[in-house]
N, C-alpha and C positions, 0 to 999 in steps of 0.2 A: 405581616400577619399571614400572607400566603405561604411563606417558608415554614412557619410554625405548623400550619395545617398539613403541609406536605410531609414534615417530619413526623407528625402523629400518624399519618397514613402509612408511612414507611415502617414505623415501629409495629403497627398492627400487622402489616403484611409479613414482616420478618419473624414474628413470634412463633411461627411454626417450624423454624429451622432447629436441628438438633445435632449433637455430637456427644461422645462420652469417652472417658478414659480414666483409669484409676490405678493407683498403686497403694496397697495397704501393707503395713508392716508393724511389728511390735517395737517397743522402745529398745530392745536388745538388737535391733537391726535385722532380725530374721523375718522373712515373709511367712506369715501364718494366717490361718483363718479357721476359727471354730465355726463361725457362721460367716459366709462371705459378705463383705461390705460391698454394696453396689452403689453406683452413682448414676443418676439420670440427669442429663443436661438438656435444656431446651431454650429456644428463643435467641434473639440477637438484638443488640441495641445499637442504633446509629444516631448520632447527634449532629445536628447542623445548627451552629450558633445563630440565633435570630438576627444578630447585628451584622453578619457576614453574608455576602451573596455567594451563591454556589460557584460562580466563575472565579472569584478571587481567593477563596480560602479552601473550599472543598469540604467533604464530609469525613468524619472520623467515627470509629465505632469499636465494638467488641462483641464477642460471642463466647459462650452462650449467655442468655439473660438470667438463667437461674440453674441451680444445681439442687438435687435432692440426694442426700447421703443416707443410705439405709444400713442399719446394724453396726454403727460405729460404737466402740466401747473403750473403756479406760486403757491407756497404754498403746492405743492404735493411732495411726495417722492415715490420711487420705490426701492424694494430690488432685487438685482441680485445675486443669489446663484452661487458660484464658487466651483467646486469639484476639489480638488488637489489630486494627487495620486503619490505614490512612489513604484517602483518595486525594490528598493534597499534593501540590507540586513542590513542597519544601519540607524539610525535616520537622518533626513534632515530638515533644517530650511529654510523656504521660506520668502521672503520679498515681500509684496504686496503694491502697491502705485499707485497714479494717474500718468499718463504720457501724456504729450502733444503729439498729433500725429505727425508723420513725414510727413504724407500725409493724405488726406481724400478721401472718396468715392465720386465719381462724384455727384454733386448736394448738397453736405453737406459742411457746413462751419466748420472751426476749432472752438472748444469749447472756450468760454471766459476763461481767466486765473483764474477767481474766482471759476471755477468748482472744482479746487483742494480743496477749502474750503468747498464745498457742499458735498463732497464725504467722506464717512467714511467706515471703515471695522470692522467687528465683531472681527477679529484677524489679524492685519497687519503683524505679524511675527509668523505664525504657525509652530509648530514642528511636523513633521510626523514621526511616528515610522516605522520600517521596514515593508514593504508590506502593508502600511496603506493608506486609503482614508479618506479625511476630507472635510467638507463643511465650507467655509468661505463666509459670506454674505457682499457684497458691497451695501451700501445704498446711493443713490443720492437724496438729498433733496433740492428742489428749494426754495429760499426765496419768500416772498409774493410780493414784488415789484421788478421786474427784467425785463429787455428787452433782449430778446434772438432771435437769428435767428430762422426761422421756422424749419430748419433741421440743426443739428450739430453733431459732432462726437468727442468723447474722447476715450482714451485708459486706460486700467488698466494693469500695468506692474507686472509681476510675475517672480521672479528669485530666484535662490538658494542663500542664504546668506552664506558668507564665502567660496565661491568657491576658490579653491587653484590653479587651472590651469590658464594659460594665456588667455584662451578663456572664456569669460563671456557670459553665455546664459541668455537672457531675452526674455520671451514670452509676447506677448501683446494680451489681450482680447479687441476686438474692440466693442465700444458701439455707436450705431446710435440712435439719439433722434429725434423724429418727434413731435413737439409741438402741443398741442391742438389748433385747429383753431376757 
């Protein structure tokens, strides 16, 4: 129970970290911006599985904890860099994928089911060596003809592959999308 409380305190303390980076282009591959798409990133998530002690397994995590994409429109794409980190003394494999939200922020709709087809990852199953940090880029690319809510949310799930404990830890990076008006 002590490790669970420590984990919760770490999550609250790390929520103020931030970073941002974005690339936006049209489906034709030309960089363009009628209205600049902006992305705000904040927070970090660290997970310490409750069944492992800090000394034998170590902590893993990712940052940021959330992204807000402003002014996204049809035919545009945006890159969302995710930094994975491992404080373990052995290699670890992550699995990164789209996840339908369990709930949404007030004022945001659930993302349409097709978002899973529009989201890709530079490396969906990265292997981190001991004490390593690695960047994986998630790219959301909207098709040319699509009708979407003005504000919607989706999640990116990040979890350790091949966890052997009964407790499966899955962290979710929340992505809030505000469409171009």
